[in-house]
N, C-alpha and C positions, 0 to 999 in steps of 0.2 A: 663290302655289302654282301658278297657271296657267302660269307660265314653266317650272316643273319638270315638271308633268304636263300633256300636251296633252289636248284634249277627248276623244279616243278612249281615252286611258289613264284618264281620270276615269271613263268608262263601265265600263271593266274593273274598276276598284277597287270600284265600287258593285255591279255586276251579274254580274261574273265574266269569265273569259278569253274573248275573242272578241266581246264586246259592243262596238258602235260607235255613234257619234252618228247619230241619225236625220236623213236629208236633208230639206230643205224645211221644217224647223221654225224658229221664230223664234230667233235667236241670243241668247245671254247670259241672257235672262230666265228660262228654265227648261231644265234639262238632260234631253232626251228621248233614250233609248238603245234600240238594237235588242236583241232576245232573243239569248242566246248561241247559239241555234240558227239565227239568221239573221233578216233583215228581214221575211221572209214570215210570221214569227210575231208581227209587230206591234211597237209601241214602248211603252215604259213610262218612268215618271219617279218620283222621290222628292220632287218639288216643291222642288228646290233650284236656284239659279242656277248658271251656269258659274262655275268658280273665278276669282277676280280675277287678272288678268294673262293669261288665255287669249286667244290671238290670234283675232279674229273676222273681220277684213278686213285687207288690207295697210295697215300703219301705224296700225292700231287694235287695241284690246284691251278685254276685259270689265272693268267695274268696277261693283260693286253692281247687277249684272243689266242693265247698259246697255253697248252697244258705243260707245266713245268714242275719240278720237284719243289717241295716246300722248303723255304729257308728256315732253319731252326730258330733264328732270331725273330722271325715273324709269327711264331706260334702263340706267344703270350699276348694277351689283350692289354692294350695301353689306353687308359682313359685320357680324354682331352682335358686341357686346362687353359683357362683364359690367359692371353697375353696382356701386356699393358695397354691402357687407354691411349689412343693417339691424341695429340693436341687438338683443341676445337678448331675446325676449319673456318673458312671465310663466311661472312654473313650473307644469307641468300637475298637480302634486300638492303637498300641504302637508307630507307626510312619506312615508317609505318609498321614496324615489327617484323624483323626477319628471324631466321633460325640458323644457329651454328651447330654443327654435328661433330661428335667424337665417336670413334669406332675402335673396337678391339676384336681380335681374331682368336679363334680356338686353335692356337698353334704353339703352345708352350707346355707340353708337346701337342701335336695333332692326334686325334684318336686313331688308333691302328688296330688291325686284327680283331675287329668287333668290339673295341673299347667304346665307352660311352662318350657322347658329344657333350660339350659344356652346357650347363644349365644357367640361364640368366639372360639379361638383355645384351645384345651385341652393339647397340647404338644408344647414345644418350644425346639429349638436345638441350639447347640453352637459347633464350630469347636475346636478341641484339637489335641495335638501331631502332629502338621503340618510339623515338620521337615522331610526331605527326609529319606527314608529307606536306609539301606546299600545296595550297588550295588549287593552284592552276594545273597541278600535275594530274595526269589521267589515272583512273582506277588501275590497280596492279594487274587484275585479270584482263582488263581492256588492253593493257600494253602487251600481254602475252598473245592475245588474239591478233593484235595489230602486227606482230612479228611475221604473220603469215599473209599480210596484204600483198596482192599481186600473184599469189600462188593458188592455182585453181585445181591442182592434183588430177588433171584430166577428167574432171567431173563434167558431164554433159550440161550445157546451158550456162556455165559460169563464165563471165567475161574475163579477159586477161588482166584487167585492172580491178579485180574483185577486192572488196574491202570486208574484213571480218570484224564482228563485234561480239561481246560475250552473250551467251545464252543462259539466263538464270531460271526463269519459270519453266515448270514442266519437267524438271530434272529430278530423278529419283534421289532420295536422301543418301543412298549408298554410293551414288555417282557424283556427289557434289565436289569431290576433289579431282575429278577428271576435267580436262579442258574442252568444254563444248562451246563452239563458236557458231554464230549465225551469220549468214550472208546478209550484209547490210541492205535494207530495203525489202527483204523477203522474210518468209517464215521458215525457210530451209536452214537446217543446222546440221553440223557434223562434229564428231569427236576428233580433234586435231592432235591431242596428246593424251597418253594414258594417265598422266598426273600433272597437276599444276606445280609451279615452283613453290617450295616450302615458304610459309609465311603468307600465302594467299588466303583471303577470307573465304570461308566455306560458302557464304552467300551474302546477299546485301542486307539480310535481316538479322544477322548474328555477328558476334565478336569472335567466334571460334575460328581457328585457322587450320589450314591443311599442313600436315607434316608427313612426309613419305607416303603420300596418297591417302592418308586417313585424316578425318576431321577430329581435331583435339581441342579441348576446352582452353579458352583464353579470355582475358578481360578486355574492357574498353581501353585499357592502358597498353594493349598489344603485347602483354606478357603471358607466356605459356602457363597454364594452370592457375592464373589469377582469377579472383572472384570479383574484381572491380566492375561495376555496372554504371550505365548512365542513369541519372535521375530523370524525372519528367521534364526537366528543363534542358535535357540534352547534355548536361555537364557530367563528365566521367568522375565517379566517386562523389558526386554532389549530394546535397541534403534537401533538395526540392525548394530551397528558400530563394532562389534567384529568379523565379519567374511566377507569373500568375496566369490563370486560365480565362480565356475569353470564349464565350459561347453565344449562339444566337440562332434565329430561324429566319427563313425568307419564304413568303407564300404569295407574292404579287405576280400577276401574269401580264405580260406584254409580248406581242409577237417579236421573235428574234432573240438577240443576246441581251440578258439583264444582269447587271453587276450585283452580286450578292455581298461580297466583302473583299477588302484588300488584306491579304495576309502578309505582314511585314517580314523583312529579313530578320533572322534570329529566331523565328517561330519554330516550335518543336511539337511533337505529338499531335499532328494534324489529323482530324477525323471529320469527314464530310459525308453526309448521307442524304440522298434524294429518295423519298418514299413515294411509291407509285400512287396515283389518285385512286385507281381501281383495285390495287393489289396485284395487278398483272404488269409484266415488263413494259408493255407498249402503252405509255400514257402521254407521249409527245412532249415530255420534259427531259432534258439531258444536261448533265454537268459539263462544264467546259473550263479550261484554264488558259490564261494568257500571262505573259510577263509585262513589266511596266512599260515596255516599248510597243505594246499592242500586238506582239507576235503570239499567235496561238500555239500552245503546247499540247492541247488535248481538245478534240471535237470542234475544231475551228472550220470556218468557211462552209457551215451547214453540212459537214461530213462527220458522221458519228461512228465511233468504233464500238462494235457489238461485243467484242471479246476482251478478256482480261489482258492487261498489258502493264508495262512498267515505264515510268517517265523519269529520265535523269535530268536534274537541274543543278549544275555546278556541284556535283558530288552527292547531292541528296537524291534518294530514290523514292518516288511516289508510286504507290500501287493503285491501279484503277481496276474496278471489278468488271467493267464492260457494261454497255447499256442494256444488255439482255437479262436484266435482273429486276425483281420487284423492288429491291432496295439497291439503288445504284450508289457506289461508294468510292471515295478517294481517301487513302490514309497514308501517313508517313511518320516515322519515328525519328528521322534524321533532322538536323538543324538546317533550315533554309539559309542560303547565302545571298538570296536576292528576293525582292518583293514579287508575290504572285497575285493575280486578280482572279478570284473565283467568280464564275458566271454560270447562269442557267439559260439554256437555249429552249425557248417555248415555241412550238409550231403546231400545225394540225388543228385539233379541236380547242386548243388553248385552255386546257384544264389548269387549275391553280397548282403550282409546284409546292412541294413540302420539303424544303431544304433545311437540314439541321447541321450545324457546324460547331466545332470547338477546337481550340489550339492554345498552346502556351506561349507567352511572350515574355522577354526579359523585363524585370522590374526596373523602371527608370526613375522612381521617386528618390532613390538614394544614388547619387552619382558616385560610382566606385571607379577607381583608377587602378590599373594593373600594370606591372612592368616586369621585364626579365631581370633575374638575378644571375649574374655570371658565376657566382660562387655556389653552385649546386654540388651534389656528391661527386666524388672522383670515380671514374670508371676504371675497369681493369687495365693493367699494363698490356700493351700490344706485343711485347717481346719478353722472352725469358731473361735477357740481359740487355742493357743499353737501349731500353724502349722508351715509349712515350705514352702518357695517359692524359685524358681530357676530363675537365669538369663539365657535367651536363647542366646547361642553363635551366633554371626553374622559374616558373611564373609565380609572382607573389602579389598580394594585395598591398597597395601603397600605404594604406592607413595603418596597418599593423604587421606588415611583412609576413602575413600568413601564406603558406604555400598552397596554391590552388591549381586547378586543372590547367594544362597548357593551352586549352581552348580559349581561356580568358585573354591570352596574349596573342591570339591569332592575327590580329590586325597590326601588331607591332613587329618590326623586323627582328628576327632572332639574332642575338649577338654571336660573334665568333667565339667558339669555346676556348677557355683558358687551357693551356697545356703545360706540362712540365715533364722533365726526364724522370724515369723510374727504373728501378733495378740497376742502379748505376754502380753498385758495389761489386758487380761481377762483370765478366766479359766472356763472350763466346768466340772461340777461335780454334783453328786447326793446331793441334799440339804434336810436336815431334817427341815421342816417348823415348826412343833410343836410336842409335846409329850403329850399323855393323862396322867391323874393321875394314880398312881399305883392301880392295882385292889385289893391289900391287904393292909390294914392299919397296920397290924402287921404280920411279917413273909414274906415268898416268894410270889411273884405275877408277873404280867407282865404289860407293858404299850404298847400302839400302837403308831406308828410313821407315820406322814404324810410326804411322801417323793416324790419329783419331781426333774426333771432334770433342772438345773439352769445355767445361764451364770453369773459368778461373775466378776465384774469389780473392779480391785484393786484401780485404781485411784479415782473412784467415790464412792467406797464402797457400790455399789448397787448390788442386786441380782435380776436377771430377769428370770422368768420362760420361758423355751423353750420346744420344742417338745422332748419327751423321746428318739427319735431315735438318737439324737446327743450324748447321753450318752451310746449308745448301746455297745461301746467298753469297758465300765467299768462295773464291777459287781455291781448290784443294792443291797444296804443294805437290810437286813431283816426288814420288817415293824413292827416287835414285838421285844421287848427287856425285859430281866428279870429285876425285881426291888424287893426291900425288904422294907416292912414297919418297921419303927424303934421301934415300940411298946413303944413309950414314954408315960409317964403318961398323958401328955397333947397332944392335937392335935388341929390343926388350923380349926376354923369354919369360913367359908367365906360367904360374902354377894354375891349377884348376880353381874355379870360383868356389867360394864357401857357400854354405846354405844362406838363403835370404834371412835377414834378421826378423822379418815379419812375414806372415803368410798372406797378408793383405793390408791395404791401407798405406802403401809406400814404405818399404824397408830398404836396406842396403846389403850388398854382398861385397866381399873383398877377395883379393888374390895377391900373391907375392910376385915381384918383378925383379929380374936379374939382367944386367946389360952384358950381352955376349957378342962375339964376332961371328963371322960366317962359318967358322970351324968349331964353334961351341966354346971357345975360350972366354972365361969370365973377364970382363973389363970394368973399369971404373964407371960409375953412373954418369960422369961428365961426358963420356964418349957416346952416350945415347941422348936422343931428343927428349927433353923433359916434357915438352908439350904433348908428346905421344904416349907418355906414361899413364896408364889407366889401371889403377889398382882398387878403386872404389866405384861402384855402379849402383844406381837406384834400381830397385826390383819390386815386383808385385805391387804396382801402383794402382791396380784396380780397387774399387770400393769393396770393403768387407761385406760378406753376406750378412743379411739381417732377416729376422723373422717378420713376416707380413701376415695380416689376418683379413679375412673377408667379413661380411656383415653377419650378425647373429640371425639364425633362422627363427621362425615363430616357435613358441613353446609347443612341444610335441603332444601335449595333453590339453584338453579344454577345461579340466578341473583337477584340483588336487596338486600334488607335487610332481613335476616332470623335469624334462631337460631340454635345453636348446643347444644347437650346434653352430659352429662356424668353421670355415676352412683356415688352416694355418699352413704356411709354406715358407721355404727358405729362398730368398731372392737376393740377387746382386745386380745392381743397375736395373735393367728391364728384363733380365732373364731369370728363369726359375731353376734352382739346383736341387740335388738330392739333399734330404734333411741332415745327412751326416756332415755337411759343410757348415752348419750353424751350431751354436752352443746349445746343447739339449737342456742345460740347466736354466736357460732364460726363455725357453719355448713358451709362448702364451698358451693359456688353456683353450682347448677347442670344444669342451663340453662344460655347461654351466647349469646348475639347478635353477628351476623357475617355479614359482608358486602361483597357481591360479585359484579361483574361487573354489571352496570346498566341494567335493563331489557329493551328489545325492547317494544315499545308501539305504539298504533295507533294514528295518528295525522290527524285531519280533517280540511279541508279548509272551507271557507264560501260557503253558498248555492248560486248557480247561478240563473239567471233569469228564470222565469216560461216559459215553451215552448209555451204557448198561451198568447194572450192579453186579453182573456175573457173566462169565463167558467173554466172547469177543464183541467189541464195539469200536467206536472211534471217538477221538477228541479233537478239538479245534483251538486255534490261537489267532491273535490279530497279527497281520503282516502289513506294515506301512512303509512308504518311501519318505525319508526325511532328508533335509539339507540344512547346512549351516551349523554354527556352534550352538544355536538355541534349539536345534532339533525341530525346525519348522516342517510340518507335514506338507508335501507337495504331491503333484499328480504322479501316478505310477509310471507314466511314460518317461519321467526324469531318471529313473533307475534302470539298470540292465535287466531286461526281462529274463534273460538266460540264467541269471543267478538268483532269481526270486525264490526265497525259502518256501517250502510247502506250508499250507495253513491247516492241513488235516493229517492225522496219522492214526493207524490202527492201535487199539489198546486191548489188553486181555486181562481179565480178572479171574478169580477162582471159578472153576467149572460150575455150571448151573446144575441143580439136582435134576435127575431124569424123571420128568413128569409125563413121559409119553404113555399112552394107554397100551394095554396088552394087545396081543395079536388079534384077539377077538374084538376088543373095543377100539382098535386103531382106526382113525378116520382116514379115508383115502386122501392122498396129498392134494388132489385137484379140487377137493371140496373145501379146504381151508385156505386162508390167505395169510400165511405167516411170512410174507415178504413185503418189502417197501423199496421205493426209489430213493437213492442217496446221490448227492452231487457235491462237487468241489467248487472252488472259487473260479470266477471268470478270469481268463487270460487278458493281458493288455490288448487294446484295440489294434487291429492289423494295420490301420492307417495312421499316419502322423498328422493328417489334416483331412477334413471332409468326412465322408462316410466310409466305414470299414466293417469288420466282423470281429466278434470275440467268442471264445469257446470255453467250455468247461467239461469236466469228466462226469458222466451220469452212468450209474450202474444199479442193477437190481440186487438187493441183499436180503438174506434170510434172517431169522431172528437171532442167530448166532453171529451175524456180521459177515458171514461168508458170501462170496459172489455167486449169485444164482442166474439161471438162464432168464433172458428178458421176458420170455413167455410167461414166467411165473409171476410177473408184475403186471400182466395184461389187464387185470381188473382195475388198475390205477392209471390215470393219464400220465404219460412220460414227460417229465420236465424237459424243456428245450436244451440241447447241448450246444447250440450256435444261435447267435442273435446279432442284429445290426447294432452298430455303435457310431456315435457322431463325436468327432473331436473338433478342434477349432477350425473355422472355414479355411480352405486352401487359398482363397484370394483375399485381397484387401482393397478397400475403396480408395480411389485417387481422384482428387478434385482439380479442375482447371480454374483459371481466373474468372471472377464474376464479369459479366458483360456490363457495359454502361447502362445506366437507368434508361428505361424505355421511353421516358419523357424528359423534356428539358425544364419543365416546371410542374409543380403539383405532385400528386402521388402516382408512382409507377411501379414497375417491377424490374428486377435484375435476375438474370439466369446464369447458370454455369453448367458445364458438362461434367458428369460424374461417371467414371469408368471403373471397371473391376480389373485389377492386374494381379498377376502372380508374383512370386518373389524374384523372378528374373525381369520384372517390370514389363512383361508382355501382356497385352490386352486379352482377357479370357471372358467366357460367358458370365453374365451377372449371377447365375445360379451358384457360381464358385464362391461368392461373397455372402456374408451374413446380411439378410435383408433388413434385420432390426437395426443394424448399424449404418445403413445407407445415409450419407449426408444429404442435406437439403439441396435441391436443384433449382429452387426459386425462392426469392425473398422480396419483400416490399422495400421500396426506396422512396425517400421524400426529398424533392428538390424545392427550391424557393417557390413561393406562391406565384401563380400565373397572373400577369397584369390583365385588367379588364379591358377588352378590346371590342370595338363595334364590328359587327359582321356586315360587310357591304357587298358580299359576293353576288347577291341576287339583283343588285341595282343595275338597271340597263345602262349600257354605255361604258361600264367599267371594264 
């Protein structure tokens, strides 16, 4: 880092712009810097050494706080290169959609001496265990908060048996993947972890999940980057055909709790609204919820919640607006797992309530039966060799065996997955590559063993070296073993080994052997142990280097013919080698031509006639921007303004006859007007969107076309050389969903929010968008005709 940022830049990065290294301080050991206001304000330090690589003296640099001579091998920059991807790790969840992570490091080699760091992603993710969790299981975020039960972190006022529950509402969007937990029974909440476990839902209202502390898109099938969504019936990937909508109103008043409607189990998309009698929050009518056992879940026992809150009912989250609203509301998109009783509490002046409700319920007229099919798709093998894979059970409709959402089979016990062995044609084990000769020719000794983790293929009889971590579940053999010299009269005397028959991919090497006694006399081979005779040995068993390629880059041009690039490197196993180790004749191409749409280009027409019949004048021609093989004329902004050909040029014909008067007759120059303003074409607009300016060249010319002083044209108004121009608007209109119709019967209105956004999808002022293109924010809607109902509200005693 010291080669990239010199010592003064290091001071600025730590203490601010203008800070410099303090003079006369010991170099390298500690970085002392001046104040940003100057050395007269003294020096300060954060007790850190100078960055490694910072030059301290000519030919020397800092390393670990000491000024040392530069190593010649460290002078050249080495760019970093990605190492191999690790295997995907364990799943972060056992059900409900977890995440597996694979990692690679920039260490093949690491960047050194100012070399560039690797470009690209360091981690990649994969969804796992996507089947739904059992209904009785707690919410995953709830489990993470419950892990802190009984821990009070020395916070004043918290009891020793404190219980923590998730905090959902009131959390900023950017903080949704942090673990905020609330003290049960209070409104106090704290951040207990900087990030939730991967696979945790970003919130109760979304399918998106948290990965490495960031909210990432996911579908209702719990798969990362999936676009699967629930239909209005609450079925993941459904077609809205399995439910129907029930809607109604309630406006009868009696003191106390009044039952509005029973919402059955299986209901989805619940929307309940109580409209205030007077248009003000305080109208003495309040929504309430109870379960089928008569236990209140909301606003029971004549105690009303004024503020927004969330009610959890067996995994379904219902949002309540609070009573302090002109329109009091309960809504829920989840599927109810038990019946709820909607009530309205009427007290005080006993104004008539105005409750409007709607929800979807499963269609019961066609009895459909669903069952688990054990023969779903096979999942990935859990090991490189001698592993096991499982079939994922799928939910099917009994009538036609159509695969449906797993939710249809929620009430049926999930079968035990079918399993089978996989990758059985190979075996992972510790492999003894070679043994050294015994250290003792006579009597006890030992020999060393070369051992590595290998994948052994039975069908091909090949042994491939792999990373030692794949053998981590097996005990690694000792790399030494006891041996015993036979003490024979004769012993083998060997020549040197020959060269290996192959440079890689398992070859052999040979040597000659002669049986001799202790004084070197040649004996017959029978005098030496045949078992010890070793004249052939396997060698170079490692895998041959091969060319590897990265992914192609994007085309380097946006139009016309260009090129795209990719990395190519020589690799053996998981290590990267110099390219000289691979066959250059088989090297894959790293550059490839690519053809984009044709570029827009300037097209010029022929020059027109000269503006004069004699002397100096100017002539003009048409300059257009065209694109495509048919020469379609497009906006000038599509072409490169810097290369735009000129559309005017000077021209000179034969000299004009001298018609000037004699000295006696000559008219003073200021009395005649032999000058005029001339101007060129407008430049392209300075803005690519919105308002900008464009310019043109304006000059005063005499009758011969020569440039005259501007005062000579003062008798004429000067044409503008700069003007405003408007291109396409910088913003674009974005519409949100239409609201429900304002009435449940008859003619009403629906509205929606229309906002102006820029091309980064950020909300900007409406003036940035074209007002003529603004979409409608209100439209009429027609519901079914209203039934004729007698009005009895004024009758006494009602």
